[in-house]
C-alpha positions in Angstrom: -27.4 -2.8 3.9 -28.5 1.3 3.1 -28.4 4.7 4.5 -25.6 6.4 6.2 -24.1 3.1 7.3 -23.0 1.3 4.1 -20.1 1.7 2.2 -17.9 -0.1 -0.4 -14.4 -1.9 -0.8 -12.3 -3.3 -3.1 -10.0 -6.5 -3.3 -7.3 -7.0 -5.5 -5.9 -10.2 -6.0 -4.2 -12.5 -7.8 -5.9 -14.1 -11.3 -2.4 -15.8 -11.8 -2.9 -17.4 -8.9 -6.2 -18.6 -8.7 -7.6 -15.0 -7.6 -10.9 -13.2 -9.3 -9.4 -10.0 -10.3 -11.1 -7.0 -8.7 -13.6 -8.2 -5.7 -16.6 -5.0 -4.8 -18.4 -5.9 -1.9 -20.5 -3.8 0.1 -19.1 -2.6 3.6 -21.7 -1.9 6.9 -20.2 0.3 8.6 -21.8 -0.4 11.9 -20.4 -3.7 12.3 -17.3 -3.8 10.0 -18.6 -6.7 8.0 -17.9 -7.4 4.2 -20.5 -8.2 1.4 -19.2 -9.3 -1.7 -21.2 -7.8 -4.7 -19.5 -9.6 -7.6 -16.1 -9.2 -9.5 -14.3 -8.6 -12.5 -11.1 -9.9 -14.3 -10.8 -7.3 -16.6 -6.8 -7.2 -15.6 -4.8 -9.7 -14.9 -3.1 -9.4 -11.2 -4.8 -7.0 -10.2 -2.7 -6.5 -7.1 -3.0 -3.3 -6.0 -6.1 -0.7 -6.3 -6.2 3.1 -6.0 -9.5 5.5 -5.7 -9.8 8.5 -7.8 -9.1 11.4 -5.2 -12.5 13.3 -4.6 -13.6 15.9 -6.5 -12.6 13.8 -9.3 -14.9 11.8 -11.5 -15.6 8.3 -9.4 -13.1 5.7 -10.0 -11.2 2.7 -9.7 -7.3 2.0 -11.0 -5.6 -1.2 -10.9 -2.0 -2.1 -11.6 -1.2 -5.4 -13.9 1.4 -6.7 -11.8 2.7 -8.8 -15.3 5.6 -8.5 -17.7 5.1 -5.9 -19.0 3.2 -4.5 -16.9 0.1 -2.6 -17.0 -2.4 0.1 -15.5 -6.0 0.4 -16.2 -9.0 2.4 -14.6 -12.2 1.5 -13.5 -15.7 2.5 -13.9 -17.6 2.3 -10.2 -21.0 3.5 -10.7 -22.5 -0.1 -10.5 -22.1 -2.8 -7.9 -19.0 -4.9 -10.1 -16.4 -2.3 -11.6 -16.5 -1.7 -15.1 -13.0 -0.8 -17.7 -13.3 3.0 -18.2 -10.8 3.7 -21.4 -8.1 1.4 -22.6 -5.4 -0.1 -20.2 -2.3 1.4 -21.0 1.4 -0.1 -20.7 3.5 1.4 -17.9 6.5 0.7 -19.8 8.1 -1.5 -17.2 7.5 -4.6 -15.7 5.4 -6.2 -12.7 3.9 -2.7 -11.0 2.9 -3.3 -7.5 1.7 -0.2 -6.7 0.1 2.9 -7.3 -1.1 6.6 -6.0 -2.5 9.6 -7.3 -0.8 12.8 -7.7 -1.3 15.9 -9.3 -3.6 14.7 -11.5 -1.4 11.9 -12.8 -1.5 8.1 -12.4 2.3 6.8 -10.5 2.7 3.4 -10.3 6.1 1.7 -9.0 7.5 -0.5 -10.7 9.1 -3.6 -8.7 10.7 -5.7 -11.6 12.2 -2.8 -13.6 12.8 -0.8 -10.7 11.0 2.7 -12.4 8.6 4.8 -11.4 6.0 5.7 -14.1 3.4 8.6 -14.6 0.1 8.8 -16.9 -2.4 11.3 -16.7 -5.9 10.9 -15.7 -7.9 12.7 -18.3 -10.8 15.0 -17.7 -13.4 11.7 -17.7 -11.3 9.5 -15.4 -9.1 7.4 -18.2 -5.7 7.3 -18.2 -3.3 8.4 -21.2 -0.5 7.0 -22.8 2.7 6.6 -20.5 4.1 10.0 -20.2 7.3 9.4 -18.2 9.5 6.9 -16.8 11.7 7.4 -13.9 14.4 4.7 -13.4 15.7 4.3 -10.1 19.7 2.9 -9.7 21.8 1.0 -7.4 21.5 -2.2 -5.4 21.7 -3.6 -1.3 23.8 -6.1 0.0 21.5 -9.0 -0.4 22.2 -10.8 -4.1 18.7 -12.5 -4.0 16.7 -9.2 -3.2 18.6 -6.5 -3.4 20.3 -7.2 -7.1 19.0 -4.1 -8.6 16.5 -1.4 -7.7 13.1 -2.5 -6.8 10.6 0.1 -6.5 7.5 -1.2 -4.7 5.7 1.7 -3.6 4.7 5.6 -4.2 3.3 8.0 -2.5 2.3 11.5 -2.7 3.0 13.6 0.5 0.5 15.1 2.2 1.6 18.5 1.2 0.7 17.2 -2.6 4.1 19.3 -3.6 6.6 15.6 -3.6 6.0 12.4 -4.7 8.0 9.4 -2.5 8.4 6.5 -3.8 9.9 3.2 -1.8 12.6 0.9 -2.9 13.2 -2.1 -1.4 16.5 -3.3 -4.2 18.4 -0.2 -3.2 17.8 0.4 0.5 16.3 4.2 0.0 13.5 6.4 -0.3 13.5 8.8 -3.1 11.5 11.9 -3.1 10.9 13.2 -6.1 9.0 16.1 -8.3 6.5 15.7 -10.9 5.3 18.3 -13.1 1.6 17.8 -13.8 1.7 19.6 -17.1 4.1 17.2 -18.9 4.4 14.2 -16.1 7.6 14.3 -16.0 9.3 12.8 -13.0 12.5 13.8 -11.8 14.8 13.1 -9.3 14.6 15.4 -5.7 16.4 13.8 -2.9 17.4 10.5 -1.9 17.4 9.0 1.8 19.6 5.5 2.5 18.2 3.4 5.1 20.1 0.9 7.0 21.7 -1.5 4.7 19.7 -4.8 4.2 16.0 -3.5 5.2 14.8 -3.7 2.6 11.9 -1.1 2.6 8.5 -2.1 1.3 6.1 0.5 2.4 5.7 3.7 3.9 2.7 5.9 5.6 2.6 9.3 7.1 1.9 10.7 10.7 -1.5 12.6 10.7 0.6 15.6 11.0 2.6 15.1 8.5 6.0 15.6 9.8 6.6 12.1 10.3 7.3 9.3 8.5 7.1 5.5 9.2 9.0 3.2 6.7 8.4 -0.8 6.8 11.1 -3.0 6.2 10.5 -6.4 4.4 13.9 -8.0 4.6 14.4 -7.3 8.2 11.2 -6.8 10.7 11.7 -3.2 11.7 10.0 0.3 11.5 12.4 3.4 10.5 11.1 6.6 11.7 11.6 9.9 9.1 11.3 13.3 10.1 9.6 14.6 7.2 10.5 18.3 6.2 7.6 19.5 4.0 8.8 22.4 2.7 12.0 21.4 1.2 11.4 17.7 0.3 13.6 16.2 3.0 13.5 12.8 4.6 16.1 12.1 7.8 16.1 8.9 9.5 15.7 9.6 13.4 15.3 5.7 14.7 14.3 2.2 14.1 12.3 -0.3 16.3 11.6 -3.4 15.9 7.7 -5.2 14.6 7.8 -8.3 16.2 9.2 -9.6 19.5 13.0 -10.9 19.3 12.4 -14.7 19.8 9.5 -14.4 17.1 11.0 -13.0 14.1 11.0 -16.3 11.7 8.4 -18.5 10.3 8.7 -22.2 10.2 11.6 -21.7 7.1 13.5 -18.8 8.9 11.9 -15.8 7.8 9.3 -12.6 8.4 8.2 -10.7 5.4 6.3 -7.6 6.9 4.1 -6.4 4.0 2.0 -3.5 5.1 2.3 -0.2 7.7 -1.0 1.7 8.7 -1.3 4.7 11.1 -4.7 5.7 13.0 -6.1 8.9 12.3 -5.4 10.2 15.5 -1.7 9.5 15.5 -1.6 7.3 18.8 -1.2 3.8 17.3 0.2 2.5 14.1 0.2 -1.4 12.7 2.2 -3.5 10.4 0.8 -6.9 8.6 3.5 -9.6 8.6 3.9 -12.6 6.4 5.2 -15.5 8.0 4.4 -14.5 11.4 0.5 -14.3 10.2 0.0 -11.4 12.3 -0.4 -8.0 12.9 1.8 -5.6 15.2 0.4 -2.9 17.1 2.8 -0.1 18.2 2.1 2.8 20.0 3.6 6.2 18.8 4.3 8.8 21.4 2.5 12.0 21.3 5.2 14.1 18.8 4.5 10.9 16.7 8.5 10.6 16.9 9.2 7.1 18.5 7.3 4.1 18.6 7.1 1.0 20.4 5.6 -2.5 20.1 3.0 -3.2 22.2 1.0 -6.4 21.1 1.1 -9.0 18.0 -2.2 -11.0 17.2 -3.4 -13.3 14.7 -3.8 -11.7 10.6 -6.8 -13.9 11.1 -5.8 -16.2 7.6 -2.2 -16.7 6.0 0.4 -14.4 4.8 -1.2 -10.9 5.4 -0.4 -9.2 1.8 -1.9 -5.6 3.3 -3.8 -3.9 5.9 -6.5 -0.9 5.5 -8.0 1.0 8.1 -11.7 2.7 7.4 -11.0 6.4 8.2 -12.8 6.3 11.4 -10.2 4.0 12.7 -12.5 1.5 14.5 -12.0 -1.0 11.9 -9.0 -2.6 9.9 -8.9 -4.9 7.5 -6.3 -7.6 6.2 -5.8 -9.2 2.6 -4.9 -12.6 3.6 -2.9 -14.3 0.1 -2.7 -18.1 0.9 -5.1 -18.2 3.0 -7.7 -16.4 0.8 -9.8 -14.1 2.8 -10.1 -10.9 4.0 -10.8 -10.3 7.4 -11.7 -7.1 9.6 -10.9 -6.6 12.9 -12.4 -4.1 15.4 -10.2 -1.8 17.2 -10.2 -1.6 20.8 -10.2 2.4 21.5 -7.8 2.7 24.6 -5.4 0.2 23.0 -5.0 -0.3 19.8 -5.4 -4.0 20.0 -7.4 -5.4 16.8 -9.8 -8.0 17.7 -11.1 -10.4 15.1 -14.6 -10.0 13.7 -15.0 -11.9 10.5 -13.8 -12.5 6.9 -15.0 -13.1 3.5 -13.6 -15.0 0.7 -11.2 -13.6 -1.8 -9.1 -16.2 -3.3 -5.3 -15.1 -3.5 -6.2 -11.5 -1.7 -3.9 -9.0 -2.5 -5.0 -5.1 -1.3 -8.2 -3.6 0.1 -9.1 -0.2 -0.5 -12.3 1.3 1.0 -14.7 4.2 -0.7 
């Protein structure tokens, strides 16, 4: 597996549930197939990973979803990621997501309901946390929304803003991150329908629309994004599962991840409990989404979805079946066809290099 058809994948997993930590794999871009190269458990429960942006030193970053939580950098020049610099506390509990923005690593801390910024140094290592922005509020679900629960952080395509999705407060916050000091400051907050429990969001390729996936209610909220003003406005909601298929055997379904096709024609969600991938079509503007199909996720409890840059291959991290599956995406319909899987115990996420 060499030449232009080869790539790399990194898969996070829960070491506390028998996972191997971070597993590296070779990717055959012609077939989508993954071949495991090795793994490292240098950080406990690396539930989400992020790659350094183009032009920066090649590095992989991970959160350690623990209490207290941590963030770590890894050198990926070899087959297996190697620790790069010290592991840094995020001054919060249960970090579940991370992203690179304005020269900083930003983490969403589910347990503490906060967002932390850590400087990324010139050699790719992490500095000590520079700021922690604490969310406030709650929602109508007493078991899951008794307090803020920041679940995802993502810079907008312009790089001017950082969006944080909070499951506990049914809202998305837009923050300003000072590149010089690492200080995070709230700019706006957009309220979503009570009880939806927003978990993750994705941008339309045009940068003009945002799709927010609910975990507590299997719906997709479409929002207009104003990059000049840093403002998110709710437009509509659409289900991600057929009405009669919204519950698992225990009575609930928990959507987990959302990805959008590079050409903006399709959107996919992963649905835990239902153990499926939903296919939605997007209209030409990106303003409307419609559910057209669901297919099996190739395992159980799909926690994450990742699309390769070409849009040809879709990867699902199936936590409870302990595998990562890949799918060939039909270019005409957007419907994924299962093409293979590899064992990754307690899998939590997939990123492609």
